[in-house]
N, C-alpha and C positions, 0 to 999 in steps of 0.2 A: 505494500500500500504505499502513494507516495504523498507528501505532502509537501504541496507548492506554495515557493515565495513569489508574490507577484508586485512588481511595483506598482505604487497606485499614486499619481503626483495630482495632490491638491494645492495647499500652498505650501507646505513643506513636503520632503519624500520622505514616504511612510511605508513599510514594507508589511503588508497583510499576510499572515499564514492562516490558512486554511485546508482543510482535508477534502478533496472532492467525492470521495468515496461515501462519505456521509450524508450527505444531500443529492438523490436522483431526483430529476425532476421529468417528468411526461405531462407534454401538452397536448389542448385540444382546445376546438374552436366551436362553439354554437351560435348558431342564429335563428330567430323566430321575430315574425313582424319586421320592427323595424332595429330589432336590439342585435347587439354581437356580444358575445363573451368570450375571452382569453381566458382559458384554465390552465392551471399549473398544478399537478399534481405532486407532492414531494413524499419520495417512500420514507417507511419507518418514521410515521409522522404518531400524532396520539388523536385524531380525528377532529383538530379546530378548522372550523372553516372560515374564511375572512373574505369579504366582498367590498372591493373599491377602499380597502384599507382599514374597513370599519368591522367589529365583529357579525358574526351570520345573524344572530338574533334581533340585530339594532337594524340592520337594513332590510330583512325580510319580516314585515309587520303581521302578515296575517299566515296562521297556521297552515292553512290549505297549498301556500306559497313555498312554504319551507318543507312541506312533504313532497311535493314536485320535486323541489331540488334535491332531495335525498333519495328520492326512487331509486337510481342506479344504483348506488352504495348500499342500499337495503336487499335490492335484489341480488348482489354478487357477494352479500355477506361482509361487506369491506366498508364499516361504518365506524371504526376508530383504528383503522389501519393507516390511514394516509393524512397528511393535512391538506387542506386546498387553499389554493391563493386564487381567488376570480378578479378581473378587470371585466368591466360590462359597461357599456354604454347605449345612449337609443333609448325610445321609446318608453312603455310605463315598466309595473312591475309583474306583469303577468308574463309580458312579454320577454323579460329578462329572466323571468325564472325559468320558461322553456328555453331560451338560449342557454342558459346555465346547466340545465341538466342535460343539454346534448352536447354542450364542450365536456361535461362531467363523464358523458358517456363513452364519448370519442377517445379522451385522457386513459381512460383504463382499459381500452382496446390497447393501446400502445404499453400499459404495465402487464397485462396477461390476455395474452389471445385467445387464449380458452373462455375468456368472460363473453366473447363474441354470442354464442348460441343463445343465451340467457338473456341478454341485453337483446339482439334482434328479436326473440319470441315475445318480448315484453312491449316493442317497437319503441325501444329508447334511441334508436339508431337512427330513426326516419326524420329528416327534416319536415316540419310542418309547413308546408308553403302557403298557408292562408294569410290572406292580408285583407286590407280594408279597401272596401270596392268604392270605385272613385263615383263622385255624382254626376249624373248627368244633366244634358242643359234642357228647361222646361219641365223639370222635376224639384222637390225640395230636398230631395236625397239621393241615393242610391239606386233604391228599388220603390219609394214611397213617391205615388202621383198626388195632385192635386184634386181636389174635391170635384167630383163629375156633377156638371148642372146639364139636365136634360134641355130645360129652354132658357 
């Protein structure tokens, strides 16, 4: 096992020593509606999840969204095995939760390819391509029509 010394130039020249074997990182990207999530799974963690630098429970306020995010980890029985860091942007909370779920699922595939059958059967590897339908001219919304007047 190697320990690398890397010079980092800030204001003064400092040498940082760290062990590359300690932190193995697996990445995955998920998208839903207009949200994009970049997920990093850190091996040998304790089950902590941070979203945009904030703790998981502070960022996701609804219990339904927290269960959506944790679904892939529960499916492969790895809730407390990895630390997860997420950067998510765009959309609302529901779209972000779906994007995070897809990102976690894709990152878990990089961890262990035998998870594919479990995640695929539950539908966690399929991108939800539904988007908001556009408003049409001559109508108040995408599908709604103005009230019909016979005379």
